[in-house]
N, C-alpha and C positions, 0 to 999 in steps of 0.2 A: 592503454595496452601494455603497460609496464608492470602493474601490480595485480596480484590475485588477492581478493579479500575472502576470508572464510569466517562464517558465523559459528561461534563455539557455544555449546551449552555443557558445562563441565562440573557441577550444575550451574555455576556462575555464567553470566552472559558476557561475551567479549567478541572481538573481531581480530583475527590474525591477519597480518599483512605479509605477503611474500613477494619478493622482487623476482620477476620472471626472467629478467636478463641475467642476473647473477645466480639465479636458482637458489636463493637463500631466504630464510626467515628474517624479517625486518623488525617487527614489533607486534605486541599484543595490546589491544586497546580495550580498557574496561568500559563496558556499556551497560552497567547495572540497571536493571529495570527496562531496558530497551532491546529490541531484537530486529532482525531482518535488515536488509540493505536496499536503499532506494537511491539510484544515481541522481545527481544534481549538477553535474559538471565534470570536468576532466579529473579533478582531485577532490571533489566534494560529494558527500553522500549523507543521507539521513537514515536514522533508525527510529522505528515507531516505539513509543514508550507507554508504560502502563498508567501514567498520569494524564494521558490525553494529548501530550505534546510529542515532540520529536527531538532526537539528539542529532545535532549538526556536527559533522566531522570533516575536516579538511586535512589532506596529506600534503607534505612538501615534496620536493623532487626526489628525496631519498626514501620516501615512504613513511616517514615519521609524522606524528600529529602536529599540525601547525595551528589548528583551531578545534576546540571541543566545547560546544555550548548547547544547553538545553533551551528549547523554545517554550513559550507559554502554551498551555493546552489549546488544541484546535478542535477537539471533539470531546464528548462526555464519555469517559471510560467506564462508567457504571451503567447509565441508562441507554447509551447508544454507542457501544464500543465497536471499533472497526476490526474487521478481519485483517489478517496480515497479507492476504493475497491482493494484489493491485495490478492494474494494467495502465500503460503509459501511452499518451499521445503528446509528442513534443516534450515540454517541461511539466506537463500536468499528469499527475497520477490519479487514477480513479479507484477509490476504495469503496467497498460496500460494508454496511454495518449489519450486525445481527438483527437490528430492527428494520432492515430493508430500506435503508437510505443510501444514496450515492453521495460521496464527498469528493469533489474535484479539488485536489490540493496541488498548487503550483510550487515546485521545488526548484529554486535557483541557487547558484553558488553563494549569494549574499542574502537570500531571504526565502521564507516559506510562508504561504498564505492560502487560506481557504477561498477558492474562487467561486464555488457554487455548492449547493446541497439540494438534492431533490429526492422524493420518495420513489421507490421502484414500483410500488403498487398503489392504485387508488383505493378508496375506502371499501368498495365492493370486492375488489381483488384481495384485500387484506382479510375481510370477513370470510372469504372463501378459502383462506389458508395459504395463499401464494407467498413463497419465500425463496431466499437464495438456496442453492444446492451445492454439495460437494466441498472440496477443500480449495480449489482454485476456481472461483465462480465467474471470473470475468476474462474477456479478451477485448482488445481494442484494435480498430482499423484506422490507421493514421490518415490516409487520403480521404476517406469518407467522413471521418469524425464520428464514427459509430462505436458504441460500447455494447458488447454482447454479454448478457448475464444469464447464467444457468439457473433455472427456477424449477420448483415443484410445488405441489399442494401437500400440506401436512400440518402437524402440530408444531408449535414453536421449537421444541427440542429436536426436531428432525432436520435442522438446517444442513447437516452434513450428509444427508441421504442423496443418492444419485438424482440428477435432474431429469425432467421429462420434457421441458420446453426451454428454448432460448428466446429471451426477450431482447429486442434491439432498441437502443436509445440513440437519439441525436444528442451529442455531448454539448452542443452550443445552446440548445433550448431546454435540455433535460426532459424531453418528451419521448414516450415510447412510440416508435414508428413501425414496428413489425413484431410478429411472434412466429417462431419456427417450432 
């Protein structure tokens, strides 16, 4: 609760750090090829990268970078790339891909790992054209361990269209438990 992080596209990608107590700019962190911020601890966060990996950044108590490292790829950025919208339960972030898969990625201050991957739709649902919808397709409910995914039927290029249904998944088993 000390620092504000701002994602910049100028057109280069970077993150600005602002000290809220002092009300002053601290630093700008180059995040070339990586964007968005996913929390992983008090001073740790990750940014998703175009190579299928993540950029791990840790700030010291002054807001300056004390760790900056790229992880190995966790997903295929060409054949199954992740959307940047994700929902969190505990230390696990749930991403969906344009190919309608869920990736459960655990983000810790000292590590990042793929915990599970499962398809949103079975073969029949895929053949019927079911896919993710909108720009922020998911929401998570911590106490029930449920992931809610906005879905619609359409052609592959219509993934940003408004959703007509919400599919509910149990995050422990990766199974669909309900449709709304």
